[in-house]
TORBATI-97491 format. One record per residue (C-alpha): x, y, z; residue in three letters. Coordinates in steps of 0.02 Angstrom, whole numbers, plus 50000, padded with zeros to 5 digits. Each point is the difference from the previous one (the first is absolute). Example, Ala and Ser with C-alpha at 12.3 -4.5 7.8 and 13.67 -1.06 7.14 Angstrom:
! TORBATI-97491
50615:49775:50390:ala
50069:50172:49967:ser
//
This chain:
! TORBATI-97491
49653:51607:48243:met
50056:49823:50048:met
50161:50024:49903:ser
50034:50163:50090:asp
49973:49919:50171:val
50121:49862:49961:arg
50130:50121:49936:thr
49988:50115:50150:val
50010:49860:50127:tyr
50115:49876:49916:ser
50148:50060:50105:asp
49895:49997:50159:ala
49936:49825:49964:leu
50164:49922:50059:ile
49982:50087:50167:asp
49818:49948:50011:leu
50043:49818:49967:leu
50136:50009:50133:ala
49869:50067:50121:ala
49886:49857:49948:ala
50136:49872:50037:glu
50029:50080:50170:asp
49815:49990:50041:ala
49986:49819:49941:ile
50143:49949:50114:arg
49905:50074:50147:gln
49862:49870:49974:ile
50017:49829:50082:pro
49970:49844:49895:pro
49850:49887:50032:ala
49998:49819:49943:phe
49852:49892:49945:pro
49891:49903:50121:leu
50064:49835:49929:ser
50168:50035:50080:ala
49983:50149:50115:thr
50168:50062:50060:val
50015:50119:50146:ala
50064:50169:49942:val
50065:50148:50097:asn
49871:50134:49953:pro
50131:50133:50038:phe
50127:49923:49883:leu
50012:50159:49899:gly
50034:50105:50155:gln
50139:49901:50087:ile
50127:50125:49936:gly
49926:50132:50115:glu
49963:50000:50186:asp
49827:49964:50066:arg
49957:50182:50036:ala
50037:50047:49819:thr
49904:49849:49937:ala
49852:50054:50107:ala
50007:50173:49922:ala
50006:49925:49826:arg
49858:49876:50026:leu
49891:50133:50080:ala
50016:50103:49840:arg
49973:49859:49874:val
49876:49888:50091:ala
49934:50088:50155:gly
50066:49864:50115:ile
50111:49990:50154:asn
50121:49852:49999:pro
50033:50020:50185:leu
49909:49935:50152:arg
49850:50105:50057:pro
50034:50119:50143:arg
49859:49931:50105:ala
50083:49829:50003:glu
50166:50077:50051:ile
49913:50096:50139:ala
49927:49838:50069:glu
50171:49916:49998:leu
50075:50149:50094:ile
49857:49999:50125:glu
50018:49815:50042:asp
50190:50013:50013:gly
50047:49894:49851:arg
50083:50153:49922:ile
50115:50074:50131:thr
50080:50171:50015:asp
50163:49916:49948:ala
49918:49942:49838:asp
49931:50174:49969:leu
50166:50084:50041:ala
50098:49887:49881:ala
49874:50032:49861:ala
49994:50188:50032:ala
50189:50018:50000:ala
50012:49945:49819:lys
49905:50155:49942:asp
50036:50135:50129:asp
49833:49975:50087:leu
49963:49968:50184:asp
49897:49882:50105:val
49871:50130:50051:val
49966:50046:49820:thr
49972:49817:49955:leu
49888:49967:50149:arg
49890:50150:49960:val
49994:49956:49815:ala
49946:49822:50038:ala
49847:50067:50093:arg
49959:50128:49864:thr
49893:49937:49854:pro
50079:50032:49831:ala
49908:50056:49845:ala
49982:49869:49863:ser
50120:50032:49855:pro
49922:50069:49841:thr
50078:49955:49832:pro
50024:50120:49857:his
49839:50007:49898:pro
50003:49929:49824:thr
49916:50084:49852:val
49856:49876:50022:ala
49980:50057:50181:ala
50002:50184:49951:leu
49873:49968:49862:ala
49890:49908:50122:gly
50005:50143:50124:ala
49959:50124:49862:ala
49857:49903:49921:thr
49927:49900:50143:gly
50033:49834:49910:asn
50116:49869:50075:asn
50118:49984:49851:trp
50130:49910:50104:glu
49879:49857:50034:ala
49944:49999:49818:phe
50178:49987:49934:val
50039:49864:50127:glu
49848:49899:49948:glu
50031:50015:49811:arg
50185:49968:50018:phe
49969:49853:50116:gly
49881:49916:49878:gln
50129:50011:49861:trp
50146:49948:50112:ala
49909:49844:50063:ala
49995:49935:49821:ala
50170:50066:49948:ala
50093:49919:50145:phe
49895:49841:50000:asp
50099:49839:50027:glu
49870:49871:49951:gly
49845:50042:50101:gln
49903:50087:49861:ala
49898:49891:49883:leu
50020:50130:49863:trp
50173:50074:50027:pro
50047:50169:49929:ala
50122:50006:49854:pro
50180:50003:50059:lys
50096:50139:49915:gly
50094:50143:50080:gly
49911:50059:50158:leu
49986:50180:49944:phe
49942:49959:49823:ser
49871:49878:50073:asp
49931:50136:50113:trp
50007:50123:49857:his
49886:49888:49896:ala
49884:49968:50148:phe
49981:50180:50058:ala
49976:50070:49825:ala
49840:49898:49985:his
49940:50001:50182:asp
49844:50108:49994:leu
49982:49995:50189:ser
50109:50154:50010:ser
49892:50097:49878:glu
49842:49948:50092:ile
50077:50056:50166:ala
50028:50174:49929:gly
50177:49994:49930:leu
49951:50069:49831:arg
50125:49964:49863:gly
50102:49883:50110:phe
50000:49858:49874:cys
50054:50117:49861:ala
50143:50066:50108:gln
50060:49824:50040:val
49991:49950:49817:ala
50129:50133:49956:thr
50128:49935:50126:leu
50157:49913:49937:pro
50017:49814:50035:asp
50170:50025:50080:cys
49985:50030:50189:pro
50155:50110:50003:arg
49928:50114:49868:glu
49834:49999:50091:ala
50089:50056:50159:ile
50078:50144:49904:gly
49832:50048:49925:arg
49909:49998:50167:ala
50142:50093:50087:ala
49986:50140:49873:ala
49814:50018:50033:val
50026:49998:50188:leu
50141:50127:50001:gly
50137:49882:50057:leu
50123:50056:49868:asn
50108:50123:50098:glu
50029:50090:50164:gly
49885:49949:50142:asp
49907:49882:49885:gly
50154:49897:49959:leu
50057:50006:50182:ala
49828:49938:50053:ala
50004:49849:49883:ala
50084:49871:50116:pro
49876:50029:50142:ile
49852:50017:49882:tyr
50043:49840:49908:phe
50021:49908:50166:his
49832:50069:50055:arg
49914:49935:49843:leu
50075:49826:50018:leu
49940:49993:50180:met
49822:50039:49944:thr
50004:49837:49900:met
50024:49895:50156:gly
50052:49821:49967:gly
49995:50018:49812:trp
50157:50107:49999:ser
50081:49878:50123:gln
49964:49850:49887:val
50073:50097:49854:ala
50152:50044:50106:arg
50024:49815:50040:ala
50016:49961:49815:arg
50135:50130:49982:gly
50085:49951:50163:trp
50016:49818:49947:leu
50066:50051:49830:ala
50131:50111:50083:glu
50049:49860:50117:arg
50033:49889:49850:asp
50094:50134:49903:gly
49857:50058:49887:gly
49870:50137:49990:arg
49810:50004:50001:glu
49894:50158:49985:asp
49827:49956:50067:ser
50013:50131:50138:ala
50051:50133:49875:leu
49847:49955:49895:ala
49886:50020:50152:leu
50076:50170:50037:leu
49966:50052:49820:ala
49819:49944:50020:ile
49979:50098:50162:ala
50076:50156:49921:leu
49886:49981:49848:ser
49848:50000:50114:trp
50066:50152:50093:glu
50036:50094:49839:ala
49826:49963:49933:ala
49917:50060:50160:leu
50108:50156:50002:tyr
49954:50040:49820:thr
49815:49984:50039:leu
50001:50099:50163:phe
50150:50117:49981:ala
49891:50153:50017:asp
49946:49942:50174:lys
50162:49929:50070:ile
50145:50089:49913:asp
50048:50110:50147:ala
49982:49859:50126:ala
50105:49883:49893:trp
50138:50131:49985:ala
50004:50014:50190:ala
50008:49810:50019:val
50144:49989:49876:arg
50095:50128:50103:glu
49970:49900:50159:gln
50056:49838:49918:met
50161:50083:49940:ala
50055:50028:50180:ala
50133:49875:50058:pro
49950:49859:50116:val
50054:50051:50174:glu
49933:49937:50166:pro
49912:50126:50110:thr
50015:50006:50189:val
49843:49894:50007:val
50080:49864:49894:his
50160:50004:50103:arg
49903:49985:50163:val
49894:49855:49937:glu
50156:49911:49935:ala
50079:50022:50172:ala
49844:49929:50085:leu
50009:49850:49882:gln
50184:49982:50042:asp
49960:49999:50186:ala
49873:49860:49974:ala
50128:49904:49899:asp
50131:50021:50136:arg
49877:49939:50129:ser
49974:49838:49903:ala
50188:49981:49972:glu
50033:50026:50185:arg
49876:49865:50046:arg
50082:49881:49876:leu
50171:50040:50071:ala
49937:49964:50175:ala
49930:49832:49945:arg
50163:49950:49917:leu
50100:50058:50151:ala
49895:49884:50108:glu
50054:49859:49885:thr
50180:50051:50023:ala
49984:50003:50191:glu
49899:49843:50030:asp
50153:49903:50055:gly
50009:49891:49845:arg
50173:49980:49927:ala
50022:50026:49813:pro
49942:49844:49910:gly
49892:49934:50142:asp
49821:49954:49962:gly
49925:49991:49827:pro
50131:50021:49865:gly
50007:50098:49840:asp
50085:49894:49871:gly
50158:50104:50019:arg
50163:49953:49916:ala
50082:49972:50170:asp
49865:49878:50051:gly
50020:49823:50069:pro
50125:49887:49917:gly
49938:49875:49874:asp
50086:49852:50074:gly
49924:50008:50174:asp
49825:49925:49999:asp
49967:50061:50178:lys
50037:50182:49955:ala
49925:49987:49828:arg
49819:50061:49988:pro
49872:49876:49938:val
49896:50134:49913:ile
50034:50170:49928:gln
49859:50104:49925:ala
50030:50145:49881:ala
49853:50120:49985:phe
49971:50156:49898:cys
50043:50160:50093:ile
49818:50056:49983:asp
49941:50069:50169:val
49866:49865:50012:arg
50139:49871:50008:ser
50065:50078:50161:glu
49845:49941:50091:val
50012:49824:49930:phe
50189:49984:50025:arg
49983:50053:50181:arg
49859:49875:50026:ala
50101:49861:49917:leu
50152:50032:50108:glu
49889:50002:50155:thr
49923:49834:49951:thr
50166:49913:49970:asp
50158:50083:50067:glu
50105:49885:49891:gly
49938:50080:49840:ile
50106:50140:49928:glu
49916:50129:49889:thr
50076:50108:49864:ile
49933:50156:49915:gly
50031:50035:49816:phe
49909:50090:49859:ala
49857:49890:49940:gly
50058:49976:49821:phe
50148:49911:50082:phe
50126:50075:49881:gly
49925:49926:49842:ile
49926:50138:49893:ala
49902:49893:49877:ser
49882:50031:49856:ala
49881:49857:50036:his
49875:49914:49887:arg
49874:49891:50089:asp
49927:49838:49937:thr
49899:50020:49839:ala
50024:50188:50001:ser
50083:50121:49881:asp
50000:50139:50131:ile
50173:50040:50066:val
50000:50053:50182:glu
50143:50101:50073:ala
50037:49908:50162:arg
50120:50132:50064:ala
50003:50173:50079:pro
49942:50129:49873:val
50170:50085:50018:leu
50077:49851:49909:leu
49978:49938:49823:asn
49985:49810:50015:pro
50162:49921:49944:gly
49947:49818:49981:val
49850:49906:49933:glu
49903:49864:50091:ser
49852:49890:49958:thr
49883:49883:50091:ser
50020:49854:49882:ala
49866:49865:49972:thr
49980:49862:49872:pro
49942:50063:49831:ala
49831:49914:50009:glu
49963:50075:50171:glu
50053:50172:49937:asp
49878:49987:49854:ile
49858:49943:50113:ala
50026:50147:50118:ile
50006:50123:49855:arg
49836:49934:49931:leu
49919:50012:50171:arg
50058:50180:50021:his
49934:50046:49828:arg
49832:49925:50041:ala
49991:50099:50161:val
50045:50162:49910:arg
49872:49967:49863:ala
49864:49965:50128:trp
50042:50158:50094:gly
49992:50107:49843:arg
49835:49921:49952:phe
49927:50044:50170:arg
50055:50182:49985:gln
49969:50033:49816:ala
49870:50133:49958:ala
49895:49880:49895:val
49992:49863:50132:ser
50022:50076:50173:ala
49816:50031:50042:phe
49943:49836:49926:ala
50136:49909:50096:phe
49942:50072:50166:val
49820:49951:49964:glu
50042:49823:49946:ala
50152:49950:50102:ala
50001:50120:50146:gly
49909:49886:50125:pro
50128:49862:49969:ser
50130:50112:50083:tyr
49905:50005:50165:ala
50102:49858:50076:ile
50164:50082:49950:lys
49945:50168:50071:leu
49949:49919:50164:ala
50164:49907:50011:lys
50100:50159:49967:asp
49896:50098:50125:ala
50031:49872:50137:leu
50185:50005:49965:gly
50127:49864:50030:gly
50187:49989:50007:ala
50069:49994:49822:pro
50127:49865:49969:glu
50171:50052:49933:ala
50029:49928:49826:ala
50149:49886:49967:lys
50052:50029:49819:pro
50139:49904:49916:ala
50176:50035:50063:ala
50084:50145:49909:pro
50165:49970:49913:val
50149:50104:49944:leu
50091:49955:49840:asp
50174:50069:50035:leu
50178:49937:49972:pro
50077:49907:50146:arg
50131:50134:50031:glu
49868:50137:50005:thr
49894:49899:50121:arg
50147:49977:50119:ala
50046:50185:49994:glu
49820:50048:50034:met
49988:49879:50147:ala
50162:50064:50076:ala
49946:50181:49984:ala
49830:49967:50079:ile
50070:49901:50147:leu
50130:50136:50029:gly
49865:50134:49999:ala
49900:49897:50125:met
50154:49984:50113:ser
49973:49812:49988:leu
50162:49923:49942:thr
50026:49868:50136:arg
49909:49922:50146:gly
49862:49929:49889:phe
49858:49909:50086:ala
49930:49833:49945:lys
49846:50091:49936:ile
50012:50176:49932:val
49826:50070:49966:leu
49990:50137:49868:ile
49832:50082:50035:ala
49925:50129:49884:gly
49834:50079:50042:his
49834:50037:49917:gly
49825:50055:50047:ser
49855:49889:49948:thr
49850:50116:49983:val
49846:50003:49888:arg
49904:50144:49922:asn
50134:50128:50041:ala
50058:50110:49856:pro
50155:50047:50099:his
50044:49821:50046:ala
50170:50013:49916:ser
50044:50143:50119:ala
49996:49870:50139:leu
50124:49887:49910:gln
50189:50007:50006:cys
50068:50171:49953:gly
50169:49922:49959:ala
49912:49884:49877:cys
49919:50136:49896:gly
49830:49987:50083:gly
49992:49810:49985:his
50011:49865:50132:ala
50173:49939:50047:gly
49974:49816:49963:asp
50089:50001:49832:val
50154:50088:50070:ser
50009:49884:50150:ala
49984:49844:49892:arg
50129:50062:49876:leu
50128:50029:50137:leu
49965:49835:50087:ala
50019:49910:49834:gly
50162:50090:49964:leu
50076:49957:50170:leu
49942:49818:49992:asn
50091:49977:49834:asp
50145:49878:50026:thr
50106:50082:49865:ala
49975:50172:50076:val
50053:49936:50171:arg
50157:49923:49926:glu
50047:50166:49919:asp
49963:50097:50160:leu
50139:49907:50091:val
50128:50087:49890:ala
49921:50166:50051:lys
50023:49962:50184:gly
49821:49944:50036:ile
49973:49818:50048:glu
49821:49942:50022:ile
49987:49835:50096:pro
49935:49854:49900:ala
49851:49976:50118:asp
49943:50182:49989:thr
49837:50018:49906:val
49931:50168:49942:phe
49812:50005:50012:leu
49890:50135:49922:ala
49845:50066:50086:gly
49869:50137:49986:leu
49941:50096:50152:his
49819:50056:49976:asp
49989:50166:50092:thr
49811:49988:50019:val
49996:49830:50084:ser
50180:49989:50066:asp
50008:49825:49927:arg
50154:49942:49906:val
49983:49891:49846:thr
50152:49889:49972:leu
50058:49952:49824:tyr
50089:49834:50009:glu
50094:50021:49836:asp
50168:49941:50069:ala
50072:49845:49916:pro
50041:49930:50173:thr
49866:50004:50134:ala
50051:50075:50169:pro
50004:49883:50148:ser
49829:49956:50070:gly
50038:50060:50176:ala
50064:50169:49940:ala
49849:50024:49886:met
49881:49958:50141:thr
50088:50124:50111:arg
49990:50134:49864:leu
49816:49970:49965:arg
49956:50003:50185:asp
50098:50161:50027:ala
49921:50086:49850:leu
49826:49953:50058:ala
50032:50060:50178:ala
50080:50162:49936:ala
49848:50030:49891:gly
49886:49990:50151:arg
50107:50124:50097:leu
50011:50121:49853:ala
49811:49994:49970:arg
49968:50036:50184:ala
50114:50153:49991:glu
49926:50066:49837:arg
49820:49971:50054:ala
50018:50136:50132:arg
50028:50128:49863:leu
49869:49949:49872:leu
49819:50061:50011:pro
49874:49862:50039:arg
50134:49868:50031:ala
49952:49941:50174:asp
50047:49821:49957:asn
50179:49983:49933:pro
49953:49841:49910:glu
49876:50098:49895:ser
50142:50092:49912:leu
50028:49871:49862:pro
49818:50018:49946:arg
50018:50189:49977:arg
50097:49974:49840:gly
49856:49901:49925:gly
49864:50120:50054:asp
49958:50110:49851:trp
49916:50127:50116:ser
50153:50023:50111:glu
50084:50169:49967:val
50146:49964:50117:arg
50058:49821:49975:ala
50166:50055:50079:glu
50095:50161:50035:trp
50139:49971:49874:gly
50151:50106:50044:leu
49905:50134:50093:ala
50104:50062:50146:gly
50169:49967:49920:cys
50127:50115:50083:ala
50174:49923:50001:ala
50127:49907:49893:phe
50134:49908:50097:ile
50150:49917:49917:ala
50094:49904:50133:ala
50025:49824:50067:pro
49837:49928:50065:arg
50073:49987:50176:arg
49985:50190:50011:arg
49811:49994:49988:thr
49954:49822:50053:ala
49883:49984:50148:gly
49931:50176:49984:arg
49826:50044:49942:asp
50020:50126:49860:leu
49813:50003:49969:gly
50002:49946:49819:gly
50071:50171:49953:arg
50179:49957:49950:ser
50081:49934:49843:phe
50133:49881:50067:leu
50145:49965:49882:his
50134:49880:50061:ser
50172:50076:49975:tyr
50173:49971:50076:asp
50123:50133:49944:trp
50148:49898:50065:arg
49969:49872:49863:ala
49971:50132:49865:asp
50168:50014:49915:asp
50005:50164:49904:gly
49828:50049:50067:phe
49914:49953:49837:gly
49853:49925:50095:val
49981:50159:50102:leu
49995:50102:49840:glu
49867:49884:49930:leu
49894:50015:50158:ile
50008:50191:50003:ile
49962:50022:49815:thr
49866:49867:49978:ala
49905:49931:50152:pro
50011:50166:50094:val
49931:50094:49849:val
49860:49873:49973:val
49955:50011:50185:ala
49999:50190:49989:ser
49878:49992:49854:trp
49885:49890:50103:ile
50010:50108:50156:ala
49974:50162:49904:leu
49854:49927:49901:gln
49912:49959:50164:tyr
50047:50174:50064:his
49930:50087:49845:gly
49841:49896:49998:ser
49973:50047:50183:thr
50038:50187:50004:val
49951:50047:49821:ala
49871:49870:49945:pro
49915:50121:49880:glu
50157:50004:49891:ala
50094:49841:50043:phe
49866:49880:50061:gly
49880:49886:49907:ala
49846:50059:50094:gly
49857:49897:50070:asn
50000:49813:49958:lys
49811:49997:50009:leu
49988:50117:49850:leu
50135:49923:49891:his
49976:49950:49820:asn
50146:49919:49910:val
50041:50098:49843:thr
50099:49938:49852:gly
50071:49859:50104:gly
50130:50121:50065:ile
49923:50094:50146:gly
49841:50058:50085:val
49885:50149:49994:val
49877:50050:50134:glu
49826:49982:49928:gly
49965:50005:49816:asn
50150:50092:49928:gly
50118:50145:50019:gly
50180:49994:50056:asn
50091:49838:50032:leu
50044:49981:50185:arg
50178:49945:50037:ala
50073:49949:50168:gly
49918:49899:50138:leu
49814:49992:50043:pro
49948:50094:50156:trp
49952:49836:50083:gln
50182:49943:49984:ser
50064:50139:50113:val
49849:50044:50109:his
49891:49892:50112:asp
49848:50113:49990:gly
50041:50094:50160:glu
50185:50039:49988:ala
50146:49978:49882:ala
50076:49827:50011:arg
50162:50060:49922:his
50103:50120:50105:glu
50072:50126:49874:pro
50181:50009:50057:val
50154:49985:49892:arg
50089:49835:49983:leu
50146:49982:50121:ala
50142:49906:49914:val
50114:49913:50126:val
50158:49914:49937:ile
50135:49911:50097:glu
50154:50049:49901:ala
50144:50124:50013:pro
49937:50177:49972:thr
50144:50038:49882:val
49941:49862:49883:glu
49819:50057:50006:ile
50054:50177:49958:ser
50110:49940:49858:arg
49851:49913:49920:ile
49887:50152:50022:leu
50130:50108:49914:asp
49985:49888:49846:lys
49811:50013:49985:tyr
49925:50175:50006:asp
49820:49938:49985:ser
50020:49890:50155:val
50094:50132:50100:arg
49862:50125:49961:asn
49875:49890:50091:leu
50100:50023:50160:phe
50070:50175:49976:asp
49826:50071:49963:asn
49914:49912:50144:gly
49893:49874:49906:trp
50087:49858:50095:leu
50114:49997:50152:ser
50162:49901:50011:leu
50077:49923:50154:his
50155:49893:50030:ala
49988:49856:50122:met
50149:49954:50107:asp
50056:49824:50046:asp
49891:50001:50156:ser
49841:50030:49900:gly
49976:50185:50040:arg
49957:50136:49874:met
50162:50085:50045:ala
50018:50129:49861:his
49878:50105:49902:arg
50036:50065:49824:tyr
49971:50186:49975:asp
50032:50069:49826:arg
50174:49930:49975:gly
50056:49982:50180:arg
49973:49872:50137:trp
49940:50053:50172:ile
50030:49886:50148:glu
49841:49962:50097:val
50008:50046:50185:asp
49984:49838:50101:pro
49928:50099:50147:ala
49859:50069:49893:ala
49964:49826:49935:leu
49998:49932:50176:gly
49871:50131:50049:ala
49895:49949:49850:ala
50006:49818:50053:ile
49948:50046:50177:ala
49855:50105:49933:ala
//
């Protein structure tokens, strides 16, 4: 019988595996809690427009990736969405304003996904087999994916063969009523591909409608696994990025199909007709209905409303009477000359483009108008694989899009390294003793009361102090160091006009008892703080040999310029300075910098306190990070809505509300537009992942959110479950996007605004289909800024449309 099945379907197996690959690529990756990286949950759908993606996700997950109609109706009612916004959105899909207005006020039915075999069996028998499969699978997956949390880890073989061995001896299924389940599993092959072929034969996926249904059905099964399939996809995604292959997601699909085939075998007499009908439905192509098109248009109108308000704010900047270059600077290549001490700035401060830096940069420039600020991706151009003091763990301090190209270490004397290692081992041993099955209860009885002081201290909170580890170092040839320095300074548009102190400020979030703490760190640093990257760049640019070699490359750094690394804590808005430079900056300049940073911190805390629950006193914000009961130590990047690549003078002096990624860029100094290409293909994409993760966690939290923080249990050291088991939850916790009464993140697409010639922007888009798809399919919007600071042109599927100044003027007046 088994031989016959394999023979009949051996030709179809290739098509089934192709369908499996297609389904796997529809799943977004999810990275471990130790280094959470924001991921676009719609990564697999960027090749199609949002209406089509909504149709697809309704069928495979029962979710709507678009903003709820009721919210759109409120925005129309209060005038934030205008008839002009509705008309522009409607025109893209042959709709009209009246239709959109009526639809916004009409409640829509919740989407219903295609039922799985488990769902059909549950309906036929009255038992919740979907929940049972989720629970049994989740228990196995927690051990199989464990990264050091389990005291007794599961054996590490192939994922499918490990599950095969587990399920063949798991009597829970037999007890629950799945008679003969263990025996069925025992006969499965160990190869996941063969198991897929075997299950497909049982389920009728071998030909016709069955084979046509496979891509949607496989996608549906992977979505039922929640974060587990996303973690598996991350393994494959990283392998693909580095030129390899990894099949964890394929193994999970084989497991899901094996469950489905077993349930079908047991209940075929009850569900055969229903399953045949479902297969036929799944075989239908994914096409948006009128409902999907209308809801996509309503989302588009909300997006255009936000973009119009941004354009109005930037136009105010352009018309405030300030000449180009007046006021706070931007580190541009055409900045003040080096030789003129009166024109030369005393301090320049380069911050990560993270939206939280916009608040602090604005506050810093308000505090001291002589300080110029610069925006650049927080890994500061050094994609390093970093090993900390006394650690064998290698951390990728770079955007996940990049494979770190250099190695760095935080070096300490050998004897100190040994002492730290011994201390860490003692801490780990003590922790395992406290949790071990043979000692846990006795430990609580004997030593529990001694923890009362610690518990009281943690409950009362306190501002955690930022650690100051040893300075990181790069071991690279002199020529390579000089080339790296020149490339980074060019990308920062900082090739002349250096101040006496140039602060390189990464950022981090100092919080306790927060499983998703790494999600608050620097996205450009792989979910780590930006201190290592900032210190590496400062050390590189303070190197005398590097400076000598830079002269030949047309970059001359004055002898009295000192690069100083810092870390901006986004909970407290305090900046820790690392005085690693071989030459100390002048005392007066350092005093001025410290005073300005302290004053800016006070202003930033006052602004952020208005938005945080229970933050009546701005000076209480630093303590929130140390309060283990605080579920919202800060808002992270909630609210992010724009990415602007332009000289700082285009945005300086305007309150952008902590919603904009600000990247310093001067196209006039970008010979060949290599920097522009880098910005569009790297920082823009990373920012889109962040914005779309917040969007997905807000509008579809059941599929792309981590759930309720109050119910979280860390599982396997890689993620969280709600309660005692079940599916892993990927994405952001509900408390990260919602304040308890309303969403804190406004789910609108990211508006990308670039000051550069449109022909050059288009040329770059034509080289990168995956980036162009983000704009052509409406996931992001793209705007070109003119030399007066206005969003003068809008990109629309390959063409540029000039923005009507009269319409913008009306928006400003409104």
